[in-house]
C-alpha positions in Angstrom: 2.6 31.4 2.2 5.5 30.8 4.6 8.3 28.4 3.6 9.6 26.4 6.6 11.3 23.1 7.5 8.8 20.9 9.2 9.4 17.9 11.4 7.7 14.8 9.9 6.6 13.8 13.4 4.5 17.0 13.6 2.3 16.2 10.6 -1.0 14.5 11.4 -1.0 11.9 8.7 -4.2 10.4 10.2 -6.1 13.6 9.2 -6.8 13.0 5.5 -9.5 15.6 5.0 -7.6 17.1 2.0 -6.3 13.9 0.5 -7.8 12.6 -2.7 -4.9 11.0 -4.5 -4.6 7.2 -4.1 -1.2 6.5 -5.7 1.6 5.2 -3.4 5.2 6.3 -3.8 6.8 4.5 -6.7 10.4 3.3 -7.1 11.6 6.4 -9.0 10.2 8.8 -6.4 11.9 6.7 -3.6 15.2 6.9 -5.4 14.8 10.6 -6.1 14.1 11.4 -2.4 16.9 9.1 -1.1 19.4 10.8 -3.4 18.3 14.4 -3.3 15.7 14.8 -0.6 12.4 16.6 -1.2 13.0 19.5 -3.6 9.4 20.6 -4.1 7.8 21.7 -0.8 4.7 20.1 0.4 1.7 22.3 1.4 0.4 22.2 5.0 -2.2 23.8 7.2 -1.2 24.7 10.8 -3.7 23.7 13.5 -3.4 23.3 17.3 0.4 23.1 17.4 0.5 20.5 14.6 0.2 20.4 10.9 -2.4 18.9 8.5 -1.0 17.8 5.1 -2.7 19.4 2.1 -0.6 18.3 -0.8 2.5 16.0 -1.1 1.2 12.8 0.4 3.4 10.6 -1.8 6.5 12.7 -1.0 5.8 12.6 2.7 5.3 8.8 2.7 8.5 8.4 0.7 10.3 10.7 3.1 9.1 8.5 6.1 10.3 5.4 4.3 13.6 7.0 3.5 14.3 7.9 7.1 14.1 11.7 6.6 13.3 13.8 9.7 12.2 17.0 8.1 10.6 18.2 4.9 10.3 21.7 3.3 6.7 22.9 3.5 4.6 25.9 2.6 2.4 26.9 5.5 -1.0 28.3 4.3 -2.4 31.5 5.8 -4.7 30.8 8.8 -7.6 32.7 7.3 -8.2 30.3 4.4 -11.3 28.1 4.8 -11.1 24.4 4.2 -13.0 24.9 0.9 -10.3 27.5 -0.2 -7.6 25.0 0.8 -9.1 22.1 -1.0 -9.7 24.1 -4.1 -6.0 25.0 -4.1 -5.0 21.3 -3.6 -7.2 20.2 -6.4 -6.0 22.7 -9.0 -2.4 22.2 -7.9 -2.8 18.5 -9.0 -5.2 19.1 -11.9 -2.6 20.0 -14.6 -0.2 17.3 -13.5 -2.4 14.2 -13.0 -4.9 12.0 -14.8 -7.3 11.3 -12.0 -8.9 7.8 -11.8 -12.6 7.4 -11.2 -12.0 6.6 -7.6 -10.0 9.8 -7.1 -12.7 11.8 -9.0 -15.3 10.3 -6.5 -13.1 11.5 -3.6 -12.8 15.0 -5.1 -16.5 15.4 -5.6 -17.2 14.0 -2.1 -14.8 16.4 -0.4 -16.0 19.4 -2.4 -19.5 18.6 -1.2 -18.4 18.2 2.4 -16.5 21.5 2.2 -19.7 23.3 1.0 -19.2 23.7 -2.7 -22.7 24.3 -4.3 -24.3 21.8 -6.6 -24.5 24.3 -9.4 -20.7 24.9 -9.5 -20.0 21.2 -9.1 -22.1 20.3 -12.1 -21.4 23.4 -14.3 -17.7 23.7 -13.7 -16.1 20.8 -11.9 -17.7 17.8 -13.7 -16.6 19.0 -17.2 -13.0 19.5 -15.8 -13.1 15.9 -14.7 -14.5 14.8 -18.1 -17.7 13.6 -16.6 -21.4 14.1 -17.6 -22.5 17.4 -16.1 -25.6 16.1 -14.3 -26.8 15.9 -10.7 -27.0 12.1 -11.0 -23.2 12.0 -11.7 -22.4 13.9 -8.5 -24.8 11.7 -6.5 -23.2 8.5 -7.9 -19.6 9.6 -7.2 -20.5 10.8 -3.7 -22.0 7.4 -3.1 -18.9 5.7 -4.5 -16.6 7.7 -2.3 -18.4 6.3 0.7 -17.1 2.9 -0.1 -13.6 3.7 1.1 -12.7 0.0 1.4 -13.3 -0.5 -2.3 -11.6 2.6 -3.7 -8.0 1.2 -3.8 -9.2 -1.6 -6.1 -11.4 0.7 -8.2 -8.4 3.1 -8.5 -5.9 0.3 -9.4 -8.2 -1.2 -12.0 -9.1 2.2 -13.6 -12.8 1.7 -13.7 -15.1 3.8 -15.9 -18.4 5.4 -14.9 -20.7 2.8 -16.4 -18.9 0.0 -14.4 -19.2 2.0 -11.2 -22.9 2.6 -11.8 -23.6 -1.1 -12.2 -21.4 -1.9 -9.2 -23.4 0.4 -6.9 -26.6 -1.5 -7.8 -25.4 -4.5 -5.9 -25.8 -5.1 -2.2 -22.9 -4.4 0.2 -22.1 -8.1 0.5 -22.2 -8.5 -3.2 -19.9 -5.6 -3.7 -17.4 -7.1 -1.3 -17.5 -10.4 -3.2 -16.9 -8.5 -6.5 -13.9 -6.6 -5.1 -12.4 -9.8 -3.7 -12.3 -11.1 -7.3 -10.9 -8.0 -9.1 -7.3 -9.2 -9.2 -8.3 -12.1 -11.4 -9.2 -9.8 -14.3 -7.8 -7.0 -16.3 -9.7 -3.7 -16.6 -11.9 -4.8 -19.6 -12.6 -8.2 -18.1 -13.7 -6.6 -14.8 -16.2 -4.4 -16.6 -17.5 -7.5 -18.5 -17.6 -9.5 -15.2 -19.7 -6.9 -13.5 -22.0 -6.6 -16.6 -22.5 -10.3 -16.6 -23.4 -10.5 -12.9 -25.8 -7.5 -13.3 -27.5 -9.2 -16.2 -27.9 -12.5 -14.5 -29.2 -10.9 -11.3 -31.7 -8.8 -13.1 -32.9 -11.6 -15.3 -33.2 -14.3 -12.7 -34.1 -12.0 -9.7 -31.5 -13.6 -7.4 -28.4 -12.4 -5.6 -25.0 -13.1 -7.1 -24.1 -15.3 -4.1 -26.8 -17.7 -5.4 -25.6 -17.3 -9.0 -22.1 -18.3 -8.0 -23.2 -21.0 -5.5 -23.3 -24.2 -7.6 -20.3 -26.6 -7.7 -18.8 -25.4 -11.0 -19.0 -21.7 -10.0 -17.8 -22.2 -6.5 -14.7 -24.0 -7.9 -14.0 -21.2 -10.4 -14.5 -18.5 -7.8 -12.1 -20.2 -5.4 -9.5 -20.6 -8.2 -9.9 -16.9 -9.1 -9.4 -15.8 -5.4 -6.3 -18.0 -5.2 -4.8 -16.3 -8.3 -4.7 -19.5 -10.3 -3.6 -18.9 -14.0 -6.5 -18.4 -16.4 -9.1 -18.6 -13.5 -10.6 -15.2 -14.4 -11.0 -16.2 -18.1 -12.6 -19.5 -17.1 -15.1 -17.7 -14.7 -16.0 -15.2 -17.4 -16.6 -18.0 -19.9 -18.9 -19.8 -17.5 -20.9 -16.6 -16.8 -21.1 -15.8 -20.5 -22.6 -19.3 -21.1 -25.2 -18.6 -18.5 -26.1 -15.2 -19.7 -26.2 -16.3 -23.3 -23.7 -15.8 -26.1 -26.2 -13.6 -27.9 -26.4 -11.0 -25.1 -22.6 -10.8 -24.9 -22.2 -10.6 -28.6 -24.8 -7.8 -28.9 -23.1 -5.8 -26.1 -19.8 -6.0 -27.9 -21.4 -4.9 -31.2 -23.2 -2.0 -29.4 -20.0 -0.8 -27.8 -18.2 -0.9 -31.2 -21.0 1.0 -32.8 -20.8 3.7 -30.1 -17.1 4.1 -30.8 -17.9 4.6 -34.5 -20.6 7.2 -34.0 -19.2 10.8 -34.3 -20.5 12.0 -30.9 -20.0 15.8 -30.3 -17.5 16.9 -27.7 -18.8 16.6 -24.1 -21.6 14.3 -25.2 -22.2 10.9 -23.4 -24.3 7.9 -24.3 -25.6 5.1 -22.1 -27.9 2.1 -22.4 -29.2 -0.9 -20.5 -26.4 -3.5 -20.7 -28.9 -6.3 -19.8 -30.7 -5.4 -23.1 -34.1 -5.5 -21.4 -34.6 -1.8 -22.1 -34.3 -1.1 -25.8 -33.6 2.7 -25.5 -30.5 4.9 -25.1 -29.9 8.0 -23.0 -27.8 10.9 -24.2 -26.5 13.7 -22.1 -24.4 16.7 -23.3 -22.9 19.8 -21.9 -23.4 23.3 -23.4 -22.6 26.7 -22.0 -24.5 28.7 -24.5 -27.3 28.5 -27.0 -24.7 28.4 -29.8 -22.9 25.4 -28.3 -26.2 23.6 -27.8 -27.2 24.3 -31.4 -23.9 23.1 -32.7 -24.0 19.9 -30.7 -27.6 19.1 -31.8 -26.6 19.8 -35.5 -23.7 17.4 -35.1 -26.0 14.7 -33.7 -28.4 15.4 -36.6 -25.7 15.0 -39.2 -24.6 11.7 -37.7 -28.2 10.5 -37.8 -28.6 11.5 -41.4 -25.3 9.7 -42.2 -26.8 6.5 -40.8 -24.2 6.2 -38.1 -26.9 5.3 -35.5 -28.7 2.7 -37.6 -26.5 -0.3 -36.6 -26.7 0.7 -33.0 -30.5 0.7 -32.9 -30.7 -2.5 -34.9 -28.5 -4.2 -32.2 -30.7 -2.8 -29.4 -33.9 -4.0 -31.1 -32.8 -7.6 -31.4 -34.9 -10.1 -29.5 -33.2 -12.1 -26.7 -34.9 -15.5 -26.7 -32.2 -17.5 -24.9 
C-alpha cells in the first residue's frame, strides 16, 4: 500500500459501498483531530481520478468538521477485488469494535453483495459476530440491512436478534411507526414494546395501527412522540394491561430461567414470545464431532440437574385472559 496525503475534496463520500460503521465522530475524536490532526491514516481505493473511502469514516467526517484540507491515506493496490477490500476493512475493525446488530446486518449484507459464499458466511463469519450459525440468520440480517432508514435507530438502541426478528414480522408502515417511538424507551423497554405489539397483533389478528387507534392509546402515542416525561412507561403499562399481566409475567420468568440455564458456548435458545407455541428451538455451532458431543453432553447434564424444568413449566402454563 502507498502512503499519500489526499485532498478531502477528492474522496467520494457518497460512495458508501465499504461502509458498515454507524457511529458518528464523538467529542474526544473531534478534539484529538483539532489538536493533532489525523495520526492514523485512512484507507482508500483509487478509482477514475477520485478516491473511495474504505476505512476511517469517523476520522474523515471529523476532519471535514474541523476544516482540514488533507488527510494521510493508504492507497490500496488496484488489483484487489471489492471482496478483498471489504474483508480487509472488516478485519481492521474487528478487534477494535463491538459491532451493533445494525452494523452486523450491514456487514452480512455487503459480504453477500461482494460475493462471499453462504458456507463461509455461516461457518466462519456468523460465529465471529457472535450470531447463530444458520442460513436463517444471514437471511434475517440481509433483510434488516435493506431497511437503511431504520438502521440508525436500531444501532443507537443496541437491539438484539430476537427484537429484530419480531420487528421484521411487521408491515413497512408498522415498522415506521415503531421506529418513530423508539426514543421514548430504553433498550429493554423497546424490546418489551415490540413484544407486546407482536403478541397483540397475533392474538387479535389486527394491525398495530388499529391496536393504537383508540382515544387512550392515541394520546399516549402522541405524548411518547413528543418526548413527554414518563410517556414511554405509560404506553408500556397500557399495552401490558391489554396483553394480560400473566403473559408479561411469564415472559419475564422465562427470560430469567434462560439466564440461569448453563447453556454451552455458542448455543442459542429461542421461543414464541406470544406463548401460543409451547416449544423452544435450540441451535448450536460445532466444528467437529468432539465439539458437538461435548455440547450435547453439557445440555444433557443441565437437563439432569433440573435446570430446564422451570422453563418448561412456564411455557406450559395456560393463558386464559
